[in-house]
C-alpha positions in Angstrom: 3.7 11.2 7.4 2.6 8.2 5.3 -1.0 9.0 5.8 -0.5 12.5 4.7 1.5 11.4 1.6 -1.3 9.0 0.7 -3.9 11.7 1.2 -2.1 14.1 -1.1 -1.7 11.3 -3.7 -5.5 10.6 -3.5 -6.5 14.2 -3.7 -4.3 15.4 -6.5 -3.0 12.8 -9.0 -5.4 10.0 -8.3 -8.5 12.1 -8.7 -7.0 13.6 -11.8 -6.8 10.1 -13.4 -3.0 9.8 -13.4 -2.2 6.1 -13.9 0.9 6.0 -11.8 -1.0 7.1 -8.7 -3.0 3.8 -8.8 0.3 2.0 -8.2 2.0 4.5 -6.0 -0.6 4.5 -3.2 -0.4 0.8 -2.4 3.4 0.8 -2.9 3.8 3.6 -0.3 1.7 1.6 2.1 3.6 -1.7 1.5 7.0 0.1 1.9 5.8 1.6 5.2 4.4 -1.6 6.6 7.4 -3.5 5.3 9.7 -1.3 7.2 7.5 -1.6 10.3 7.4 -5.4 10.0 11.2 -5.5 9.6 11.8 -3.4 12.7 9.2 -5.0 15.0 10.3 -8.6 13.9 13.9 -7.7 14.5 13.2 -6.4 18.0 11.0 -9.5 18.7 13.8 -11.9 17.6 16.8 -10.2 19.2 15.2 -8.9 22.4 12.6 -11.7 22.8 10.1 -8.9 23.3 6.4 -8.8 22.6 6.0 -6.6 19.6 3.1 -6.0 17.3 4.7 -7.5 14.2 1.5 -9.5 13.3 -0.3 -6.2 12.8 2.3 -5.1 10.3 2.0 -8.4 8.4 -1.8 -8.1 8.3 -1.5 -4.6 7.1 0.7 -5.7 4.1 -1.7 -8.5 3.3 -4.7 -6.2 3.4 -3.0 -3.7 1.1 -2.1 -6.3 -1.4 -5.6 -7.9 -1.3 -7.3 -4.4 -1.6 -5.0 -3.6 -4.6 -5.8 -6.8 -6.4 -9.6 -6.3 -5.8 -9.5 -2.7 -6.8 -11.2 -1.8 -10.1 -8.0 -0.5 -11.6 -6.1 -3.8 -11.3 -7.9 -5.8 -14.0 -8.1 -5.6 -17.8 -11.2 -3.4 -17.7 -9.1 -0.5 -16.3 -6.5 -0.9 -19.0 -9.0 -1.2 -21.8 -11.0 1.8 -20.5 -7.8 3.9 -20.2 -6.6 3.0 -23.7 -10.1 3.7 -25.2 -10.2 7.3 -23.8 
């Protein structure tokens, strides 16, 4: 469901140049991986089970790094948007 939501955000508002979509896409991924990390870490702690919580943590880190490195994060995006 999250993948479909991100795909819709990419195809409609992001391609249309809507500014909030640049923030909504990574936010949706962080919320999903945050929930996944919470659930898998809770099961690992309470049941002493082997769960894939490191994968969820890596997913959050990769989304944050990709967002920071994206062209829309820096001042050039803001300056370009304000000029048009």
